[in-house]
Each structure stands twice: as structure tokens, then as C-alpha cells.
Steps between C-alpha positions, in 0.01 A plus 500: 500500500304234314328221692745232395313206650331406171797569275815360660645159442513277810782566746806300407860474622618504137442685175309349203760565229398456140837595352824684573709645221761761409410721203437861405191681614265504203237751605463842653737766627787256554477320164839365401643487854655162591277353770435186699137392474303326771170378360268387778215264417136564582264782408171644622403590140475311172569730205379349176819615323738407785849440358610289798212252548740263675494745791124567498259280303706185559738601777825307509743549785770360720537592864807706583613684809569872491868426565518260203345755263738778604796261478402419141482871419842569652660260250436751223644844435168687490405702805150577380238245596150483352239319711209403281238232450225405492423754766790531745302708749298194607808303612532489879882509487522803269583752778777274628634450147512874440679562829758237407563653158523845657757370747701350213512837322257436214279754324150350524221526243164344580261425213139496621147539367423745780221298662671410830661756729812393689762722660822345372851626433510610137690749283271496193135400521380396155120487503311345209129567558283252315243643261170347393675345200687271742189323634482139374147512359434185299847365571517124451711472816204636699199307365271589791598866505612485863831671436342760273276613785780485757744683275251774416419555869869528595683662212416867560626635835572874478525513879784246499676669208475839674650353816792349309561819302507695824750265661753466218612822326681303228201344325348421164152413378534252215183433301470204265345667197271313262378802303343849513193371686725457805579871525174621666536230766862599566406866527210416732731311734761777493233750602451303824870492587742755645681699232775305326750636249401418141837336432420250778194380305595231250309338211618152406336326201349166598650183358783251518639594159656820369205736434414583142612840369136611506453396865816687594391809307160516671651458847772757434244753379304459823821556697597810301152644548518469880870508584493135605781255439499227237612171654651234275566143610875490448526137609255399225711689245816327624388150591140446390235366735738272690518406866803613692552820303 
């Protein structure tokens, strides 16, 4: 297990909730499945291309109890819940939240960058390891470069990813793909991990708009070459880059 002392948010009796919404899962193996989303606020990384900066760079949240969050979810028909962020693994109440959703009969997906190891109740672990292209070098939001250094020191944790892969048999590795130069880094990381089925390795073009035909073509060719899975952003196709979708 990771030494969590430097990564976890402070202990709290409530959850820092950025947003709750009912939509369809937009990414990964369950794309298209009606789901209730719990976006927790706060992150131990700062990706330069982060598509939810309101949960990381400028974290917005309201405090909610575990009971209140599950009650909100029960008002909708979906029985799949996606716990995301930010980085949900740093939230002190995450294990309790997962137990509550399990008790209420939900299928639980956790979206994580794979930098913090927690043993929580989960049906699908969706790990999105951050590549070098994610580091906010020269980002105007980080004028002193503090977050660039912190992000770079934290983003790559093959030991944590291996632990999570070993704990949850239903898993996916979802890489945000900026171009062919990412492939050697992905393959290097995979070489340090336990074997994982090629169809559980996903390439998702970076961006908050529908990728260009050329970007799609390049990513699909990489997937065909290796047996990996191309990962669209269905919610972007349906709704655009809009909160609550």
C-alpha cells in the first residue's frame, strides 16, 4: 500500500462534492450505460489539459454526507454509479461512500489516476495513468512551477497501479493520448505492470472537443496494431464540453 500521509485530503465527516448528475457513461467499457456521477473535488495532480479544472486547479465543492449523496442517487433510475474527480482516492470518506453504494445495490466504477492505493469496494476500476504530456510545464496557472514539479514526482506510480490491477479483476487502463510520441511511454509503463488483456488498454484522444478525423485515424491505427481499444468521449459527442453531462 502507498504511504498515504502526503497524498490524502484532511479527515472530514463529509464529502467535498463538486457535482452530482445523472447521465450516460461517456468513456470506457461501460460507455452508453445510464449512470449516476459523483464528482469529488480535490486532486493531488494538476494535468495541464484537465477537462474538469473546477475539481482540481480551482476546486469548487459543497460538503455533503455519505447518506445525502446516496439519497440523491436513489432518486434516479440508474444503478451504475461512477465516482470520479478530481482524484476520488484522496477523499477520507471514499471507503464509507463505496460501502453505502454497495449496500444500496449499485454497480460502482471508480475513476482514478492510479497514484493513491486504497482498498475500497469497487466493481470496475478505471485507471488513467498520467503521461509526461500531462505535466503543466509553462502553464500560466503555475507561474512558479511548483505544481509542475509536484505533478511530475507523483504522476507515475506503477506500484500503485499494479496493486489496483491485482485487487480488481474488472479493470481498464485508459490513456489520454496526445499523439504517437506517447506510445513508447505507455509501452514502458505496461512492461512494469502485471499482464493485462489488450482490450482492457484504452487510447482516448486528448481534448474537450470531438477529435479531428486525422486524430481519430492515428489513434485507431495504434489500437489496431496492438489490439488495444479506441476510447471515444461519448458525452462530448452528445452534449459538448458541458458540466453535468
